[in-house]
N, C-alpha and C positions, 0 to 999 in steps of 0.2 A: 514604923514611923519614928523618925528621929525628931526630938523636941528641941527647939532653939528659942531663945528670947529675942525680942525685937532688937535689932542691931543698928548701929549708926556708922555711916561711912563718910569719908572725906571726899569732897568734890575736888577732883584733880589732885594736884600736889599741894596746893596752898589754900584751897577753898574751905568753907565751913563744914562742920560735921552735921550730916542730915540723917534722918531716919531712912531706913532702906525702902520704905514705902511712903510716898508723900500724898498730898491731896491737891487736886486741880480745882481751881475756883472759877472755871468758865461758866458753871451753873449759876453763878451770881451775876451774869451779864445783863439780865433783864428781858422783858417781853419784846422790846424793839429788836433785840438781837436774836430773838427766837428761843430764848431761855427764860421763860417766866419762873419766878421763884418766890418763896415765902422767906422773908428776911430772918425770922426767928428759927426757921428750919436750917438755914445756912449757918447761923450761929451755933445751932445744936450740932451740926456736922463738925464744925471747927472745935467746939468744946469737947466733943467725944474724942476727936483726934488727939487733943492735948491729953485727955484722960488716959488713953491707951499708949501714949508715947510717940505719936506721929508729930514731928515738929516742923516738917517741911511743907510749906504751902506756896503754890505757884499761881500767879495771876498775870495780867497784861493790860496795858492801857487800851488795847484794841477791844477787849471784852466789854461790850456794852458802852463803848466810848468812855471808859473810866469807871463805869458803874461797879464792876467787879472789885476794882481797887478800893472804892469807897466802902463797900460792904466788908471787905477784908479788913480795912482800917478800923471799922467799928468793932469787929470781932477781936482784933488785936488789943484794943482798948479794954474790952470786956474781959478777956482771958489772960492778958498780960503779954506785952510785946516780947519780954525776955524769954518766953516759952516757945518762940517760933523762929525759924529761919525763913525769911520772906524773899521770894523770887518774883520779879516782874520782867516785862519785856517792852522794848521800845518798838513802836509801830513802824512799818516799812516806809511810811511817808515822812518820817522824822529822822532820817539817817544822815542828813547834812550836819556838819559840826555844831553850829549854833542851835539848830532845831533840836538836836539830840540833847543838848544841855537843858534847854527849856522843857523838853518832854520828861526828862528825869526829875527835874524840880517839881513838875506838876504831879508826877507819880508819887514822889515823896510826900507832897502835901495831901493828896487823896488818901494815901496809906496812913498818914499821921505818924510817920517815923522820921528819925534823924538821918538814917542811912538805909539803903536797900542792900540786903545781904548778897543777893545774886541778881545782877542786871544783865539781861540777854537781848541780843538782836533777834527780833521775832522771825524775820525772814531776810535773807540777803536780797539786795536790790535786783529784781528779775530783769530789768532793762539795762542794768549796769550804767545808769546815768550818773550815779553818785559814786565816785571812787571809794573803794573800801578803806583806803588809808585815812580818809577824813572821819569815817565812822569809828574806826578803831582808835584813832588818836583822841577823839572826843571821849570815848569810853575810858581811855587811860587817864585823861584829865579828871574825870569824875572819880576815878580810883585814887588818884593822888590827892584830890581835895577831900577825901573821906566821905563822899556821898554814896559810894557803893563799896562793898567789901570784896567783891569778886566779879570777874567778867565772864559771861557765858554767851553762847550763841545758840541759835535754834534753826533747824532745817538747813544746815550748812553741809555742802558736799565737800569732798576731799580738796578740790581746787580752791574752794573758798577758805577752808581751814589753813591750807598751805600759805595762801597769801596773807591771811590775818595774822598768822604766827610770825611772819617776817616783819610785820609792822610794829607790833608791840615790843617795848623795851623795858618797861617798868612793871609790867603785870603779865599774867598768864591767862590763857583761856582754860577755865577749869571744867567746863561742861558743854555738851552739844545736845540740845533737846530735839528728839526725832520721833517720828511715828514708828512704833515697833510693838509688835504683838505676835502671837503664834501664827497668824494668817498672813501678816504683812511684814516680810523679813528682808526687804530689799537692802537694808543697810549692812547686812552680814557680809556682802561681797567685798566692799571697798571701805565704806565709812567706819564701820565698827573696828576692823583691824587697825586703821589709821589712828583712831581715837585711843585705842588700847596702847599702841606703840608710843603715843605722845602723852600718856597719862591724862587724857581728857575723859571725864566721866560721861556716860550716856544716860540722859533722863528720857524716859519713854512716855510720849503722849499717845493717847488712844490705845492704852495697853489692853483693852478688852474689845478692840476693833468695833467701836461704835455700838457696843452692846451685843455683837454677834457671839462673843465668847462668854455670855451669861447663861446660855441654855434656855433663854426665854423665847427665842424665835426659831421658826422653821419655815420651810417653803410654803406651808399652808397658814402660817401665822407670822406675818411681817409687822414691823413697827407701824404705828398709826401716825407717822409724821413724815417729814421730808426724806428720811432715809429710805423709805420704800421705793422711791423713784429716783432720788438723786445720788444714792450711794451704790457703787458698783457691787459691793458685797451683797446687799439685800435685793437689788433690782434685777440682777442676772440670775436666772434659775440655776445655771451650772455652778455658780458660786455657793448658793444656799445648800446645794447637794453636798458640796465639800464641807461646808460649815457643820451640817448635821452629822457627817461622818466623824469629824474631829470632836465635836461635842459629845458624841456617844462614848468615846474612849475617856474623855475628861470626866464625864458624869460617873462612870464606873469607878474611877480613881477617887473622885470626890466622895462618893457614897461610902467607900471603904474607910476613908479618913474622917467621916462625919463633917465634911466641908461642902461648900457650894462650887458650882462650875467656875464662877468668877474667881473664887479664892485659889483654885488650882491653876487657872490661867495666869494670875498674878504671881503665885508661888514659883511657877516655871520661869518667869522673868527674873525673879530675885535670886533664886538658887540654882535651878537646873538649866536655865536657858543661857543667859549671858551676863549675869550679875549686874544688871542695869537697875536704875531707880525708877520704878513706875509711878506715875502721878494720876491715879484714877480720880475721876470726878465723884463728888458726893453732894447730894442736895438735901440730905437730912442725916440725923445721927445714926439711924439704922444702917444706911449705906456706908457711912464712915466706919462703923464698927465692923461691918462685914469685910470691907477692904483691908483693914488692919489685921483681920483674922487670916489673911493670906501669909503672914509671917509667923515665926515662932515654931514652925514645923517643916519637915523636909520629906519629899517623896522618896520612895525606895528606888534603887537603881533600875529594877525591872520595869517600874512604872514610867520612869524617864525614858527608858528604851522604847516602850510602847508608844509614847507620845512622839518620840523622834521618828519612829517608823511611819506613823500616820501622817506626820507633817512632811516627810520626804515625798509622800505620794500626793500631797495637796498642792494645787496650783490655783491661785485666784486670778480671774480675768478682770480687765478694766475696760472702761468705755473706750471705743476707738477714737 
């Protein structure tokens, strides 16, 4: 096992330096959004993250209709704004020029900051009713006005990225936040190569596949929430059979290194997979510390090869 310290990487060519593993704050969305939380436990998660060197925290106005941003804002005040790179996202219904300006101002107020370090378009307009040029020009104004330090996007396909890049003139797109984990690797075909070619960092949401890559669940032991029926990974028996096969290999590697299944899954993303920046959620300090423990060490080549072999034989089905 090769030992490495927690590293920091630049988002894109001009973005801020962030820890190679971040923390996602969807868990602070609130009960209405299906994510009940204990505020002090969220504070503990963010405080532990600071303690172990994780400085990158991601939220969005959509998470609990601003509740996550408010909780993150309180944590920033408690632990020091200067210790974090804060990312948020504009909701898909606020992509018109003026609405985006108002949405950003509201996020700034909820977060209690003067500027947002990374401001992202949460989803491109699926109905294409709002021309992308208005959205990107609005983001560029926020950048020129000093309200945001860097522009990012989320869930953008290559065609969206190509169009967005032609619109911006004073700023760059430094990141694209996408679903990416060992089981769900669709971005490897087109989006990932395009991002690499254009120096756009990839931030991975759902890096543990909704918990499938934690080793906690099997075909006979499914999550006791919406995932059991609404998630293709958990609700389709053929998928759970695939998950169990992948987790068997991961667990063997984790045991050898004295790590958890989750830590191996995250480590693969950071080092062995595609050098992306995962942002796993953490609803308490224990989970935050475990997530951070995915960095600072590296799998051996034969272990990476074992994982590559089982992943090449793995196919996840989706609802028709």
